[in-house]
FIBAMI-318123 format. One record per atom (N, C-alpha, C, O, CB): residue number from 1; atom name; x, y, z. Coordinates in Angstrom, 1 decimal, padded with zeros to 4 digits, always signed. Glycine has a CB too. Example, Ala and Ser with C-alpha at 12.3 -4.5 7.8 and 13.67 -1.06 7.14 Angstrom:
<pts>
+------+------+--------+--------+--------+
| resi | name |   east |  north |     up |
+------+------+--------+--------+--------+
|    1 |    N | +013.2 | -005.7 | +007.8 |
|    1 |   CA | +012.3 | -004.5 | +007.8 |
|    1 |    C | +013.2 | -003.3 | +007.8 |
|    1 |    O | +014.2 | -003.3 | +008.5 |
|    1 |   CB | +011.3 | -004.5 | +009.0 |
|    2 |    N | +012.8 | -002.2 | +007.1 |
|    2 |   CA | +013.7 | -001.1 | +007.1 |
|    2 |    C | +012.9 | +000.0 | +007.9 |
|    2 |    O | +013.4 | +001.1 | +008.0 |
|    2 |   CB | +014.1 | -000.6 | +005.7 |
+------+------+--------+--------+--------+
</pts>
This chain:
<pts>
+------+------+--------+--------+--------+
| resi | name |   east |  north |     up |
+------+------+--------+--------+--------+
|    1 |    N | +000.8 | -000.2 | -035.2 |
|    1 |   CA | +003.0 | -000.8 | -033.8 |
|    1 |    C | +001.2 | -001.1 | -032.7 |
|    1 |    O | +000.2 | -000.5 | -032.3 |
|    1 |   CB | +005.2 | +001.9 | -032.8 |
|    2 |    N | +002.2 | -003.2 | -032.7 |
|    2 |   CA | +001.3 | -003.4 | -030.7 |
|    2 |    C | +002.5 | -003.2 | -029.4 |
|    2 |    O | +003.7 | -003.1 | -029.3 |
|    2 |   CB | +000.4 | -005.7 | -030.3 |
|    3 |    N | +001.8 | -003.2 | -028.9 |
|    3 |   CA | +002.5 | -003.8 | -027.2 |
|    3 |    C | +004.1 | -004.3 | -027.6 |
|    3 |    O | +005.1 | -003.7 | -027.5 |
|    3 |   CB | +001.4 | -005.6 | -026.4 |
|    4 |    N | +003.9 | -005.8 | -028.0 |
|    4 |   CA | +004.5 | -006.8 | -028.3 |
|    4 |    C | +005.1 | -006.1 | -028.9 |
|    4 |    O | +006.2 | -006.5 | -028.6 |
|    4 |   CB | +004.2 | -007.8 | -028.8 |
|    5 |    N | +005.3 | -005.0 | -029.7 |
|    5 |   CA | +007.0 | -004.2 | -030.8 |
|    5 |    C | +007.6 | -003.5 | -029.7 |
|    5 |    O | +008.8 | -003.5 | -029.9 |
|    5 |   CB | +006.7 | -002.6 | -032.3 |
|    6 |    N | +007.1 | -003.0 | -028.3 |
|    6 |   CA | +009.2 | -003.0 | -027.6 |
|    6 |    C | +009.3 | -003.9 | -026.6 |
|    6 |    O | +008.5 | -004.5 | -026.0 |
|    6 |   CB | +010.0 | -001.4 | -026.5 |
|    7 |    N | +010.6 | -003.8 | -026.7 |
|    7 |   CA | +011.3 | -005.0 | -025.4 |
|    7 |    C | +010.9 | -004.6 | -024.2 |
|    7 |    O | +010.5 | -003.5 | -024.1 |
|    7 |   CB | +013.1 | -005.0 | -025.2 |
|    8 |    N | +010.9 | -005.0 | -023.5 |
|    8 |   CA | +011.1 | -005.0 | -022.1 |
|    8 |    C | +012.0 | -004.2 | -021.2 |
|    8 |    O | +011.9 | -003.3 | -020.3 |
|    8 |   CB | +011.2 | -006.0 | -021.8 |
|    9 |    N | +013.3 | -005.3 | -022.0 |
|    9 |   CA | +013.8 | -003.9 | -021.0 |
|    9 |    C | +014.1 | -003.1 | -021.4 |
|    9 |    O | +014.9 | -002.4 | -020.8 |
|    9 |   CB | +014.8 | -003.7 | -020.1 |
|   10 |    N | +013.6 | -002.5 | -022.8 |
|   10 |   CA | +013.3 | -000.5 | -022.8 |
|   10 |    C | +012.2 | +000.0 | -021.5 |
|   10 |    O | +012.6 | +000.7 | -020.6 |
|   10 |   CB | +012.2 | +000.1 | -024.7 |
|   11 |    N | +011.1 | -000.4 | -021.6 |
|   11 |   CA | +010.0 | -000.4 | -020.6 |
|   11 |    C | +011.3 | -000.5 | -018.8 |
|   11 |    O | +011.3 | +000.2 | -017.8 |
|   11 |   CB | +008.6 | -002.2 | -021.1 |
|   12 |    N | +012.1 | -001.8 | -019.3 |
|   12 |   CA | +012.5 | -001.6 | -016.8 |
|   12 |    C | +013.3 | -000.3 | -017.2 |
|   12 |    O | +013.2 | +000.8 | -016.7 |
|   12 |   CB | +014.5 | -003.5 | -015.3 |
|   13 |    N | +014.0 | -000.6 | -018.5 |
|   13 |   CA | +015.6 | +001.2 | -018.6 |
|   13 |    C | +014.7 | +002.6 | -018.2 |
|   13 |    O | +014.8 | +003.6 | -017.5 |
|   13 |   CB | +016.5 | +001.8 | -021.1 |
|   14 |    N | +013.7 | +002.0 | -019.0 |
|   14 |   CA | +012.7 | +003.9 | -018.7 |
|   14 |    C | +012.1 | +004.1 | -016.9 |
|   14 |    O | +012.0 | +005.0 | -016.1 |
|   14 |   CB | +010.6 | +004.0 | -020.0 |
|   15 |    N | +011.8 | +002.6 | -016.8 |
|   15 |   CA | +011.0 | +003.0 | -015.7 |
|   15 |    C | +011.9 | +003.3 | -014.5 |
|   15 |    O | +011.6 | +004.2 | -013.8 |
|   15 |   CB | +009.9 | +001.9 | -015.3 |
|   16 |    N | +013.0 | +002.6 | -014.2 |
|   16 |   CA | +014.9 | +002.0 | -013.6 |
|   16 |    C | +015.8 | +004.0 | -013.6 |
|   16 |    O | +016.4 | +004.8 | -012.9 |
|   16 |   CB | +016.2 | +000.3 | -015.7 |
|   17 |    N | +015.2 | +003.8 | -014.7 |
|   17 |   CA | +015.9 | +005.8 | -014.7 |
|   17 |    C | +014.8 | +006.5 | -014.7 |
|   17 |    O | +014.7 | +006.8 | -015.9 |
|   17 |   CB | +016.9 | +006.7 | -016.1 |
|   18 |    N | +014.2 | +006.7 | -014.3 |
|   18 |   CA | +012.1 | +007.4 | -013.6 |
|   18 |    C | +012.7 | +007.4 | -012.4 |
|   18 |    O | +013.3 | +008.3 | -011.9 |
|   18 |   CB | +010.3 | +006.1 | -013.6 |
|   19 |    N | +012.4 | +006.0 | -011.8 |
|   19 |   CA | +012.7 | +006.2 | -010.5 |
|   19 |    C | +014.6 | +006.2 | -009.6 |
|   19 |    O | +014.6 | +006.3 | -008.4 |
|   19 |   CB | +011.6 | +005.1 | -010.0 |
|   20 |    N | +015.7 | +006.1 | -010.4 |
|   20 |   CA | +016.8 | +006.2 | -009.8 |
|   20 |    C | +017.3 | +007.3 | -010.5 |
|   20 |    O | +017.7 | +008.1 | -009.6 |
|   20 |   CB | +017.5 | +005.1 | -009.8 |
|   21 |    N | +017.4 | +007.7 | -011.4 |
|   21 |   CA | +018.0 | +009.2 | -011.9 |
|   21 |    C | +017.2 | +010.7 | -012.1 |
|   21 |    O | +017.6 | +011.8 | -012.3 |
|   21 |   CB | +018.6 | +009.0 | -013.4 |
|   22 |    N | +016.3 | +010.3 | -011.9 |
|   22 |   CA | +015.0 | +011.4 | -012.1 |
|   22 |    C | +014.8 | +012.4 | -013.4 |
|   22 |    O | +014.7 | +013.6 | -013.7 |
|   22 |   CB | +015.0 | +012.3 | -010.9 |
|   23 |    N | +015.0 | +010.8 | -013.9 |
|   23 |   CA | +014.6 | +010.5 | -016.2 |
|   23 |    C | +012.9 | +011.0 | -015.7 |
|   23 |    O | +012.4 | +011.0 | -014.5 |
|   23 |   CB | +014.8 | +007.7 | -017.4 |
|   24 |    N | +012.3 | +011.5 | -017.1 |
|   24 |   CA | +010.9 | +011.4 | -017.2 |
|   24 |    C | +010.5 | +010.1 | -017.2 |
|   24 |    O | +011.1 | +009.1 | -017.1 |
|   24 |   CB | +010.5 | +011.9 | -018.4 |
|   25 |    N | +008.9 | +010.3 | -017.3 |
|   25 |   CA | +008.2 | +009.0 | -016.9 |
|   25 |    C | +007.8 | +008.1 | -018.3 |
|   25 |    O | +007.0 | +008.6 | -019.0 |
|   25 |   CB | +006.8 | +009.5 | -016.0 |
|   26 |    N | +008.3 | +006.9 | -018.7 |
|   26 |   CA | +008.0 | +006.1 | -019.8 |
|   26 |    C | +007.4 | +006.5 | -020.7 |
|   26 |    O | +007.8 | +006.4 | -021.8 |
|   26 |   CB | +007.5 | +005.3 | -019.6 |
|   27 |    N | +006.6 | +006.8 | -020.4 |
|   27 |   CA | +005.5 | +007.3 | -021.5 |
|   27 |    C | +006.3 | +009.2 | -022.2 |
|   27 |    O | +006.0 | +009.9 | -023.1 |
|   27 |   CB | +003.3 | +007.5 | -020.4 |
|   28 |    N | +006.9 | +009.3 | -021.3 |
|   28 |   CA | +007.7 | +010.3 | -022.0 |
|   28 |    C | +008.5 | +010.1 | -022.8 |
|   28 |    O | +008.6 | +010.5 | -023.9 |
|   28 |   CB | +008.2 | +011.0 | -021.5 |
|   29 |    N | +009.5 | +009.2 | -021.8 |
|   29 |   CA | +011.0 | +009.1 | -022.1 |
|   29 |    C | +010.7 | +008.1 | -023.5 |
|   29 |    O | +011.6 | +008.2 | -024.4 |
|   29 |   CB | +012.0 | +008.2 | -020.7 |
|   30 |    N | +009.9 | +007.6 | -023.6 |
|   30 |   CA | +010.2 | +006.9 | -025.3 |
|   30 |    C | +009.4 | +007.1 | -026.2 |
|   30 |    O | +009.1 | +006.1 | -026.9 |
|   30 |   CB | +010.2 | +005.4 | -025.5 |
|   31 |    N | +008.8 | +008.0 | -026.4 |
|   31 |   CA | +007.7 | +008.9 | -026.6 |
|   31 |    C | +008.5 | +008.7 | -028.2 |
|   31 |    O | +007.8 | +008.1 | -029.0 |
|   31 |   CB | +007.5 | +010.7 | -025.5 |
|   32 |    N | +009.8 | +009.3 | -028.7 |
|   32 |   CA | +010.0 | +009.0 | -029.3 |
|   32 |    C | +010.7 | +008.7 | -030.9 |
|   32 |    O | +011.1 | +009.2 | -032.0 |
|   32 |   CB | +009.5 | +009.1 | -028.9 |
|   33 |    N | +010.5 | +007.0 | -029.8 |
|   33 |   CA | +010.6 | +006.1 | -030.8 |
|   33 |    C | +008.9 | +004.9 | -030.5 |
|   33 |    O | +008.7 | +003.7 | -030.9 |
|   33 |   CB | +012.5 | +005.2 | -030.6 |
|   34 |    N | +008.0 | +005.6 | -029.8 |
|   34 |   CA | +007.3 | +004.4 | -030.1 |
|   34 |    C | +005.4 | +005.9 | -029.2 |
|   34 |    O | +005.7 | +006.9 | -028.6 |
|   34 |   CB | +008.2 | +002.2 | -028.8 |
|   35 |    N | +004.2 | +005.6 | -029.4 |
|   35 |   CA | +002.8 | +006.1 | -029.3 |
|   35 |    C | +003.2 | +006.2 | -027.7 |
|   35 |    O | +004.1 | +005.6 | -027.3 |
|   35 |   CB | +001.3 | +005.1 | -029.9 |
|   36 |    N | +002.5 | +007.0 | -026.9 |
|   36 |   CA | +002.3 | +006.7 | -025.3 |
|   36 |    C | +000.8 | +005.8 | -025.4 |
|   36 |    O | +000.1 | +005.1 | -024.6 |
|   36 |   CB | +002.2 | +008.4 | -024.3 |
|   37 |    N | +000.8 | +006.0 | -026.3 |
|   37 |   CA | -001.2 | +004.9 | -025.9 |
|   37 |    C | -000.6 | +003.4 | -025.5 |
|   37 |    O | -001.1 | +002.6 | -024.7 |
|   37 |   CB | -002.8 | +004.4 | -027.9 |
|   38 |    N | +001.0 | +003.0 | -026.7 |
|   38 |   CA | +001.4 | +001.6 | -027.0 |
|   38 |    C | +001.8 | +001.8 | -025.9 |
|   38 |    O | +001.2 | +001.4 | -025.0 |
|   38 |   CB | +002.1 | +001.1 | -028.1 |
|   39 |    N | +003.2 | +002.6 | -025.6 |
|   39 |   CA | +004.3 | +002.8 | -023.8 |
|   39 |    C | +003.0 | +001.6 | -023.4 |
|   39 |    O | +003.0 | +000.4 | -023.8 |
|   39 |   CB | +004.3 | +005.0 | -022.4 |
|   40 |    N | +002.3 | +002.2 | -022.8 |
|   40 |   CA | +001.5 | +002.5 | -021.6 |
|   40 |    C | +000.0 | +001.0 | -021.8 |
|   40 |    O | -000.9 | +000.5 | -021.0 |
|   40 |   CB | +000.7 | +004.6 | -021.8 |
|   41 |    N | +000.3 | +000.8 | -022.7 |
|   41 |   CA | -000.7 | -000.9 | -023.0 |
|   41 |    C | +000.5 | -001.4 | -022.7 |
|   41 |    O | +000.2 | -002.2 | -021.8 |
|   41 |   CB | -001.5 | -001.5 | -024.6 |
|   42 |    N | +002.1 | -001.5 | -022.9 |
|   42 |   CA | +003.0 | -002.6 | -022.7 |
|   42 |    C | +003.5 | -002.4 | -020.7 |
|   42 |    O | +003.7 | -003.0 | -019.6 |
|   42 |   CB | +004.6 | -002.4 | -024.1 |
|   43 |    N | +003.3 | -001.4 | -021.1 |
|   43 |   CA | +003.7 | -001.0 | -019.0 |
|   43 |    C | +001.7 | -002.1 | -018.6 |
|   43 |    O | +001.8 | -003.3 | -018.7 |
|   43 |   CB | +003.6 | +002.4 | -018.2 |
|   44 |    N | +001.0 | -001.9 | -018.4 |
|   44 |   CA | -000.2 | -002.6 | -017.6 |
|   44 |    C | +000.3 | -004.5 | -017.9 |
|   44 |    O | +000.6 | -005.3 | -017.0 |
|   44 |   CB | -002.0 | -002.0 | -018.5 |
|   45 |    N | +000.1 | -004.9 | -019.8 |
|   45 |   CA | +000.1 | -006.1 | -019.3 |
|   45 |    C | +001.3 | -006.2 | -018.5 |
|   45 |    O | +001.1 | -007.0 | -017.6 |
|   45 |   CB | +000.0 | -007.0 | -020.2 |
|   46 |    N | +002.2 | -005.8 | -018.6 |
|   46 |   CA | +003.9 | -005.9 | -017.6 |
|   46 |    C | +003.0 | -006.3 | -016.0 |
|   46 |    O | +002.8 | -007.5 | -015.6 |
|   46 |   CB | +005.1 | -003.6 | -017.4 |
|   47 |    N | +002.8 | -005.4 | -015.4 |
|   47 |   CA | +001.9 | -005.0 | -014.1 |
|   47 |    C | +001.0 | -006.8 | -014.3 |
|   47 |    O | +001.4 | -007.9 | -013.9 |
|   47 |   CB | +000.5 | -003.1 | -014.3 |
|   48 |    N | -000.1 | -006.4 | -015.3 |
|   48 |   CA | +000.0 | -008.2 | -014.9 |
|   48 |    C | +000.6 | -009.1 | -014.7 |
|   48 |    O | +000.3 | -009.5 | -013.5 |
|   48 |   CB | -000.2 | -008.8 | -015.2 |
|   49 |    N | +001.5 | -010.0 | -015.5 |
|   49 |   CA | +002.4 | -010.6 | -015.5 |
|   49 |    C | +003.4 | -010.4 | -014.6 |
|   49 |    O | +004.5 | -010.9 | -014.9 |
|   49 |   CB | +002.5 | -010.7 | -016.3 |
|   50 |    N | +003.0 | -009.1 | -012.8 |
|   50 |   CA | +004.1 | -009.1 | -011.6 |
|   50 |    C | +005.0 | -008.4 | -012.1 |
|   50 |    O | +005.6 | -007.7 | -011.3 |
|   50 |   CB | +004.6 | -010.4 | -011.1 |
|   51 |    N | +005.4 | -008.4 | -013.2 |
|   51 |   CA | +006.7 | -007.8 | -013.6 |
|   51 |    C | +007.3 | -006.0 | -014.1 |
|   51 |    O | +008.2 | -005.6 | -014.9 |
|   51 |   CB | +006.9 | -008.6 | -014.7 |
|   52 |    N | +006.4 | -005.2 | -013.2 |
|   52 |   CA | +005.8 | -004.2 | -012.7 |
|   52 |    C | +004.3 | -004.2 | -011.8 |
|   52 |    O | +003.2 | -004.8 | -011.8 |
|   52 |   CB | +005.8 | -003.4 | -013.8 |
|   53 |    N | +005.2 | -002.7 | -010.9 |
|   53 |   CA | +003.5 | -002.1 | -010.2 |
|   53 |    C | +003.7 | -001.4 | -010.1 |
|   53 |    O | +004.6 | -000.8 | -010.7 |
|   53 |   CB | +002.7 | -002.4 | -009.2 |
|   54 |    N | +002.9 | -000.6 | -009.1 |
|   54 |   CA | +002.7 | +000.7 | -009.4 |
|   54 |    C | +001.6 | +000.7 | -007.7 |
|   54 |    O | +001.3 | -000.1 | -006.8 |
|   54 |   CB | +001.8 | +001.1 | -011.2 |
|   55 |    N | +001.3 | +002.2 | -008.2 |
|   55 |   CA | +000.6 | +003.1 | -006.9 |
|   55 |    C | -000.6 | +003.8 | -007.0 |
|   55 |    O | -001.7 | +003.3 | -006.8 |
|   55 |   CB | +001.5 | +004.2 | -006.5 |
|   56 |    N | -000.6 | +004.8 | -007.3 |
|   56 |   CA | -002.1 | +005.8 | -008.1 |
|   56 |    C | -001.7 | +005.0 | -009.4 |
|   56 |    O | -002.2 | +003.9 | -009.7 |
|   56 |   CB | -002.0 | +008.2 | -008.4 |
|   57 |    N | -000.4 | +005.8 | -010.4 |
|   57 |   CA | -000.3 | +005.9 | -011.7 |
|   57 |    C | +000.7 | +005.2 | -012.9 |
|   57 |    O | +001.9 | +005.3 | -013.1 |
|   57 |   CB | +000.0 | +007.1 | -011.6 |
|   58 |    N | -000.6 | +004.2 | -013.6 |
|   58 |   CA | +000.6 | +003.6 | -014.3 |
|   58 |    C | +001.9 | +004.4 | -015.1 |
|   58 |    O | +002.9 | +003.9 | -015.6 |
|   58 |   CB | +000.0 | +002.9 | -015.2 |
|   59 |    N | +001.7 | +005.2 | -015.1 |
|   59 |   CA | +003.0 | +006.7 | -015.9 |
|   59 |    C | +004.1 | +006.6 | -014.8 |
|   59 |    O | +005.0 | +007.5 | -014.8 |
|   59 |   CB | +002.2 | +008.9 | -016.0 |
|   60 |    N | +004.1 | +005.7 | -014.0 |
|   60 |   CA | +005.0 | +005.8 | -013.0 |
|   60 |    C | +005.7 | +004.7 | -011.8 |
|   60 |    O | +006.5 | +004.9 | -010.8 |
|   60 |   CB | +004.4 | +006.7 | -012.5 |
|   61 |    N | +005.2 | +003.7 | -012.3 |
|   61 |   CA | +005.4 | +002.5 | -012.0 |
|   61 |    C | +007.3 | +001.7 | -012.0 |
|   61 |    O | +008.2 | +002.0 | -012.8 |
|   61 |   CB | +004.4 | +001.9 | -012.9 |
|   62 |    N | +007.2 | +000.9 | -011.1 |
|   62 |   CA | +008.5 | +000.2 | -011.5 |
|   62 |    C | +009.1 | -000.5 | -011.2 |
|   62 |    O | +008.6 | -000.8 | -010.1 |
|   62 |   CB | +009.4 | +000.6 | -011.6 |
|   63 |    N | +010.3 | -001.4 | -011.5 |
|   63 |   CA | +009.9 | -002.5 | -011.6 |
|   63 |    C | +010.5 | -003.8 | -010.9 |
|   63 |    O | +011.6 | -004.2 | -010.5 |
|   63 |   CB | +009.9 | -002.6 | -012.7 |
|   64 |    N | +009.1 | -004.5 | -010.8 |
|   64 |   CA | +009.4 | -006.2 | -009.4 |
|   64 |    C | +010.1 | -006.7 | -009.5 |
|   64 |    O | +010.1 | -007.6 | -010.4 |
|   64 |   CB | +008.6 | -007.5 | -009.2 |
|   65 |    N | +011.5 | -006.4 | -008.5 |
|   65 |   CA | +012.1 | -007.9 | -008.6 |
|   65 |    C | +012.7 | -008.7 | -007.9 |
|   65 |    O | +013.1 | -008.8 | -006.8 |
|   65 |   CB | +012.7 | -008.1 | -009.3 |
|   66 |    N | +012.7 | -009.7 | -009.1 |
|   66 |   CA | +012.4 | -011.5 | -008.7 |
|   66 |    C | +013.2 | -011.7 | -007.5 |
|   66 |    O | +013.7 | -010.7 | -007.0 |
|   66 |   CB | +013.1 | -012.9 | -010.0 |
|   67 |    N | +013.5 | -013.0 | -006.8 |
|   67 |   CA | +014.3 | -013.6 | -006.1 |
|   67 |    C | +015.8 | -012.8 | -006.8 |
|   67 |    O | +016.4 | -011.7 | -006.9 |
|   67 |   CB | +013.9 | -015.3 | -006.0 |
|   68 |    N | +016.0 | -014.3 | -007.3 |
|   68 |   CA | +016.7 | -014.6 | -008.6 |
|   68 |    C | +017.3 | -012.2 | -008.7 |
|   68 |    O | +018.4 | -011.8 | -009.1 |
|   68 |   CB | +014.9 | -015.6 | -010.5 |
|   69 |    N | +016.5 | -011.4 | -008.3 |
|   69 |   CA | +017.5 | -010.1 | -009.0 |
|   69 |    C | +017.3 | -009.2 | -010.3 |
|   69 |    O | +017.6 | -008.0 | -010.5 |
|   69 |   CB | +018.8 | -010.7 | -009.4 |
|   70 |    N | +016.8 | -010.4 | -011.1 |
|   70 |   CA | +016.4 | -010.5 | -012.2 |
|   70 |    C | +015.4 | -009.7 | -012.4 |
|   70 |    O | +014.3 | -010.0 | -012.0 |
|   70 |   CB | +016.1 | -011.7 | -012.6 |
|   71 |    N | +015.8 | -008.0 | -013.1 |
|   71 |   CA | +014.3 | -007.6 | -013.3 |
|   71 |    C | +013.5 | -007.8 | -014.0 |
|   71 |    O | +013.9 | -008.1 | -015.2 |
|   71 |   CB | +014.1 | -006.9 | -013.4 |
|   72 |    N | +011.5 | -007.8 | -013.6 |
|   72 |   CA | +010.8 | -008.3 | -014.3 |
|   72 |    C | +010.9 | -009.7 | -014.4 |
|   72 |    O | +010.1 | -010.4 | -015.0 |
|   72 |   CB | +010.8 | -007.6 | -015.4 |
|   73 |    N | +012.1 | -010.4 | -013.7 |
|   73 |   CA | +012.0 | -012.3 | -013.7 |
|   73 |    C | +012.5 | -012.5 | -014.6 |
|   73 |    O | +012.4 | -013.6 | -014.9 |
|   73 |   CB | +010.7 | -013.2 | -013.7 |
|   74 |    N | +013.4 | -011.7 | -015.6 |
|   74 |   CA | +013.6 | -011.9 | -016.6 |
|   74 |    C | +015.1 | -013.0 | -016.3 |
|   74 |    O | +015.7 | -013.4 | -017.2 |
|   74 |   CB | +013.6 | -010.7 | -017.3 |
+------+------+--------+--------+--------+
</pts>
């Protein structure tokens, strides 16, 4: 499995759930579907694209909202 196998929308939803609903971090929340290492690799790619941002830990990243309000520029 590779990072490109994980839809961006699933990562965005997991990040939003963590910040807004007290859900587990995305690497834990999606671990039943994808390996945590691959989830974090996908999240890192989304950070590089400016679609996610984080402070101390990638695991607690948040979705960057763009001018049109779509998450991650979608």
